[in-house]
C-alpha positions in Angstrom: 159.6 66.4 74.6 158.9 63.7 78.3 155.6 61.4 77.3 153.8 63.4 80.2 154.3 66.6 78.1 153.4 65.5 75.0 150.6 64.0 76.0 149.3 67.1 78.2 149.8 69.3 75.2 147.7 67.2 72.8 144.7 66.9 75.2 144.4 70.6 75.7 145.0 71.4 71.5 142.8 68.6 71.0 139.6 69.6 73.9 140.1 73.6 72.7 138.8 72.9 69.1 136.3 71.3 70.6 133.1 73.3 71.1 131.5 71.5 73.6 134.2 71.0 76.2 134.8 74.8 75.2 130.8 76.2 76.2 130.8 74.2 79.5 134.5 74.5 80.8 135.3 78.3 79.9 131.3 79.5 79.5 128.4 77.6 81.3 130.2 76.8 84.4 132.3 80.0 85.3 129.9 82.4 84.0 126.8 81.3 83.1 126.3 80.5 87.4 127.9 84.3 88.4 125.1 86.4 86.1 122.2 84.1 87.0 123.4 84.8 90.7 124.1 89.0 90.6 121.1 89.4 88.7 118.7 87.4 90.6 120.3 89.0 94.0 119.9 92.4 92.2 116.3 92.4 91.6 115.6 90.7 95.3 117.1 93.1 97.1 116.0 96.2 94.7 112.5 94.8 95.0 112.8 94.5 99.2 114.0 98.0 99.2 111.2 99.4 97.1 108.4 97.3 99.4 110.0 99.1 102.3 109.5 102.3 101.7 106.8 102.7 99.4 103.4 103.1 100.4 101.4 100.2 101.1 98.0 99.7 100.8 96.3 98.0 104.2 92.1 97.7 104.7 91.5 98.3 108.5 88.1 96.4 109.4 86.9 99.6 112.6 89.0 102.2 111.9 86.5 104.4 112.7 86.9 103.1 115.9 90.5 104.0 116.5 91.4 106.9 114.8 94.8 107.8 116.1 96.1 103.9 115.1 95.3 104.9 111.9 96.8 108.2 112.0 99.5 105.8 113.1 99.9 104.2 110.6 99.6 106.6 107.6 102.5 108.6 109.3 104.3 105.4 108.8 103.7 104.8 105.0 100.3 102.7 105.8 97.4 103.6 103.9 94.2 102.4 105.5 91.9 101.2 103.1 88.0 100.7 103.8 87.5 97.4 105.4 86.6 93.5 103.6 83.8 91.3 104.2 85.8 88.2 104.5 89.2 89.0 105.7 90.8 85.8 105.8 89.4 84.6 102.5 90.8 87.6 100.8 94.1 87.1 102.2 94.4 83.1 101.6 93.3 84.7 97.8 95.8 86.8 98.2 94.0 89.7 97.3 95.2 92.0 100.1 98.4 90.9 102.2 97.7 92.1 105.0 94.6 93.0 107.0 94.2 95.1 110.1 91.3 94.6 112.6 89.8 96.1 115.4 88.4 94.7 118.2 85.0 96.2 118.3 84.8 96.9 121.9 88.2 98.7 121.5 86.8 102.7 122.1 85.1 101.1 125.3 87.9 99.6 126.3 90.3 102.1 125.5 88.0 104.7 127.4 88.4 102.3 130.8 92.6 101.9 130.1 92.2 98.7 129.6 93.6 97.0 127.5 92.5 96.5 123.7 93.3 94.1 120.8 94.6 95.0 117.1 93.7 91.5 115.3 96.5 91.1 112.0 95.2 89.0 109.7 98.3 87.3 107.0 99.7 83.9 105.7 103.2 83.4 106.6 103.9 81.5 104.3 103.7 84.0 101.5 107.3 85.0 101.7 106.7 88.3 99.3 104.3 89.5 102.4 106.7 89.5 105.3 107.9 92.5 104.6 104.4 94.2 104.8 103.4 92.0 107.9 106.7 93.9 109.3 105.9 97.2 108.6 102.5 96.8 110.4 103.4 95.1 113.3 106.3 97.3 114.0 103.8 100.1 114.2 101.2 99.0 115.7 103.6 98.0 118.2 105.0 101.1 119.1 102.2 102.6 118.7 101.0 100.4 121.8 104.3 100.8 123.7 103.9 105.1 123.7 99.7 104.9 124.6 101.3 102.7 127.4 104.0 105.1 128.8 101.1 107.8 127.9 98.8 105.7 130.7 101.1 106.0 133.5 102.2 109.8 133.3 99.1 111.0 133.1 98.7 108.3 136.5 102.3 109.7 137.9 104.2 107.0 137.5 107.2 106.6 135.3 107.6 104.9 132.4 109.8 102.0 133.6 107.5 101.3 135.9 106.0 98.6 133.8 109.4 97.7 132.3 112.3 97.2 135.2 114.2 95.4 132.7 115.4 96.6 129.9 117.2 94.7 127.1 120.1 96.2 125.5 121.2 94.9 122.5 125.2 95.0 121.7 125.5 93.2 118.2 129.1 92.2 117.7 128.4 91.6 113.6 130.1 93.9 111.4 129.0 95.2 107.9 131.3 91.8 106.7 130.3 89.8 108.8 126.6 89.9 107.9 127.5 90.0 104.1 128.5 86.6 104.9 125.6 85.1 106.3 124.2 86.2 103.1 126.7 85.0 100.4 127.1 81.9 102.0 126.7 79.6 99.7 129.5 81.4 97.2 131.9 78.6 98.2 129.0 76.1 96.6 129.3 78.1 93.3 133.6 77.6 93.0 133.3 73.6 93.4 130.6 73.1 91.4 132.5 75.3 88.1 136.2 73.1 89.8 133.4 69.7 88.7 132.5 71.4 85.9 135.2 72.8 83.8 137.4 69.3 84.2 134.0 67.3 83.6 133.5 66.9 79.7 137.7 66.7 79.7 138.0 63.9 82.3 134.7 61.6 80.6 136.5 62.4 76.7 139.9 61.3 77.8 138.7 58.3 79.0 135.2 56.8 78.4 135.0 58.8 75.0 138.8 57.0 74.5 137.2 53.8 75.3 134.4 54.3 72.6 136.7 55.1 69.6 139.2 52.4 70.4 141.8 55.0 71.2 142.8 54.0 74.0 144.6 50.8 73.2 147.0 52.3 71.1 148.4 55.3 72.9 148.7 51.9 75.5 151.0 50.3 73.3 153.7 53.0 73.6 156.7 52.6 75.3 155.8 54.4 77.7 155.6 54.6 82.1 151.2 54.7 82.3 151.8 56.9 85.1 152.6 59.4 82.6 149.8 59.7 80.5 147.8 59.2 83.3 149.7 62.9 85.0 149.0 64.6 81.5 145.8 63.5 81.1 144.7 64.8 84.9 147.5 67.8 84.3 144.5 69.0 81.3 141.7 67.9 83.2 143.6 70.6 85.8 144.1 72.9 84.0 140.5 73.9 82.3 139.7 73.4 86.0 141.7 76.2 87.1 141.2 78.4 84.4 137.0 77.6 85.0 137.5 78.5 88.8 140.1 81.7 87.4 137.0 83.3 85.2 134.2 82.1 88.4 136.2 84.4 90.6 136.6 87.3 88.5 133.1 87.2 87.5 132.4 87.4 91.3 134.9 90.1 92.1 132.4 92.6 89.5 129.3 91.3 92.2 129.2 94.4 94.6 129.2 97.0 91.6 126.3 95.2 90.5 124.4 94.7 94.1 123.2 97.5 96.1 124.9 96.6 99.2 125.2 99.5 101.1 121.7 99.8 101.2 121.4 96.7 103.2 123.9 98.0 105.5 126.5 95.4 104.3 130.1 95.3 102.9 130.6 92.9 100.0 134.6 92.5 100.0 135.1 89.9 97.0 137.8 91.7 95.9 142.1 90.4 94.8 142.7 89.7 98.0 139.3 87.5 98.6 139.7 85.8 95.4 143.8 85.0 95.8 142.4 83.4 99.1 140.3 81.0 97.7 142.4 80.2 94.5 144.5 78.7 97.4 142.1 77.0 99.4 140.6 75.0 95.6 144.0 73.5 94.2 143.7 70.7 96.5 140.0 70.0 94.7 140.8 71.1 91.9 143.6 67.6 92.0 141.2 65.7 94.0 138.0 66.5 91.6 140.2 65.8 88.3 141.2 62.2 89.8 137.6 61.4 91.1 136.4 62.0 87.4 138.9 59.9 85.7 138.5 57.0 87.8 134.8 57.4 87.7 134.8 58.0 84.1 137.3 55.0 83.8 134.5 52.5 84.8 132.1 53.6 81.5 132.4 52.2 78.7 130.4 54.7 76.4 130.1 59.0 77.1 127.1 59.0 78.0 127.5 56.2 80.8 130.2 58.6 81.7 128.3 61.0 82.5 125.1 59.0 84.2 128.5 58.6 86.3 129.1 62.2 87.1 126.2 63.0 87.6 125.5 61.3 90.4 128.9 62.1 91.7 128.5 65.6 91.5 126.5 65.3 94.3 129.0 64.8 96.9 130.1 68.2 96.6 126.6 70.1 97.2 126.9 68.1 100.1 128.4 70.7 102.5 127.0 73.4 101.2 123.2 72.2 102.2 124.7 70.8 105.2 126.4 74.1 106.5 122.8 76.0 105.0 120.5 73.4 106.7 122.8 72.6 110.3 124.9 75.6 111.3 127.3 73.9 113.2 130.5 75.6 114.7 133.7 74.6 113.0 136.0 72.3 115.0 139.5 72.3 113.8 139.3 68.8 112.4 136.8 70.0 110.2 139.2 72.1 108.0 141.1 68.9 106.6 138.0 67.0 105.3 137.7 68.0 102.1 134.6 70.4 100.3 133.6 70.6 104.3 137.4 72.6 105.2 137.2 74.9 102.2 133.2 75.9 102.3 134.2 76.8 106.2 137.2 79.1 105.3 135.6 80.9 102.5 132.8 81.7 104.4 135.2 83.3 106.8 136.9 85.2 104.2 133.5 86.3 103.6 132.8 87.5 107.0 136.5 88.9 107.0 137.4 87.0 109.8 140.1 85.6 107.0 142.0 82.3 107.1 144.7 81.5 110.0 148.1 80.0 109.2 146.4 76.6 110.4 143.3 76.5 109.2 145.0 76.8 105.8 147.1 74.6 106.6 144.8 71.5 107.7 143.1 72.4 104.4 145.3 71.9 102.4 146.9 69.4 104.1 143.8 67.2 104.1 142.8 67.8 100.4 146.0 67.0 99.1 146.0 63.9 101.3 143.1 62.7 100.0 143.6 64.2 96.1 146.8 61.7 96.5 145.3 58.6 97.2 142.2 59.5 94.2 145.4 59.9 92.2 147.0 56.1 92.9 143.3 54.6 93.1 143.7 56.2 89.3 146.7 55.0 88.8 146.1 51.4 89.6 143.6 50.6 87.6 145.6 52.6 84.4 147.8 49.8 85.1 144.6 47.8 84.0 144.7 45.9 80.5 140.8 46.0 81.1 140.5 50.0 80.9 141.8 49.9 76.6 139.0 47.0 76.0 135.9 49.0 75.1 133.7 46.3 74.9 
């Protein structure tokens, strides 16, 4: 048995017996995240759909001045309730999502054929009130357009006279591409899973062994240091890969629990998507394993290594956060940037666009080059005798 194989199986067996490593690498990271995500999306979508369909109560001030408008609201599932004395304060105190106020001179202006004013009082900072506000606004605007057309017809004019320019929407988005917008943060889950899957193992195999003073006896053996490093990296990559496989498998069940068809979107997370995600993530598995080993090697204790890697964890988050805050048009060179290329590629898969061969090649090439540099840096550090000293 070679030194690489001996080190690999030793580390795998020992960490399989470590309950903390197993829970974090194979339960907390790969399963808890997807389960919470699926439950949250299910509850959110179901709640929003229920809001859009159910009868909502809206206080209307001056309802007796605009009976036809009130009737239009009622036909759209909006129940006009008695007026409030202080509508602005009621909205601020969240006693009402939206209040409709009809202008006192509504009837007089309407009879003269003049424009009338209907105020919608709401708080745009309240996300839970957005659906009722949109429903009321849509009904009022639709009622206004319809009555405006009737006025033109009564005067012998075509309704198109008031709207000389007609906007025709030609939305090229498909049901699957819309799902890419809603689930654009999935790459973050995959990257974080890979990071957490190997993090505790990386800490234990470097800082943990330094603290236990078991690294020095290992280095005394007449075995090339690079074989020891290779065995440890292979063990870390194995745990990271298994963690990724569990996460991808968990997300494959998402379409069963999330009512995407009610939103008019298609979510395809089947075998083809999962296989392509795993291929895209392969360079990151090695890159993050090498970075974790490198950073942990600078720590003198397990706790200190946890602190360092908690800071390092910010790096995988950055591309997902930046792309969600600052949407950018993907350029060819971006696919060669580790983490960024994987984010762009996975989002394309979600949209159903696929990843062309040249983009896949850029992702793999850029990722493996960065991984090779990180492995080389770790190998240089493993050549140092100071690594085995715990004090």
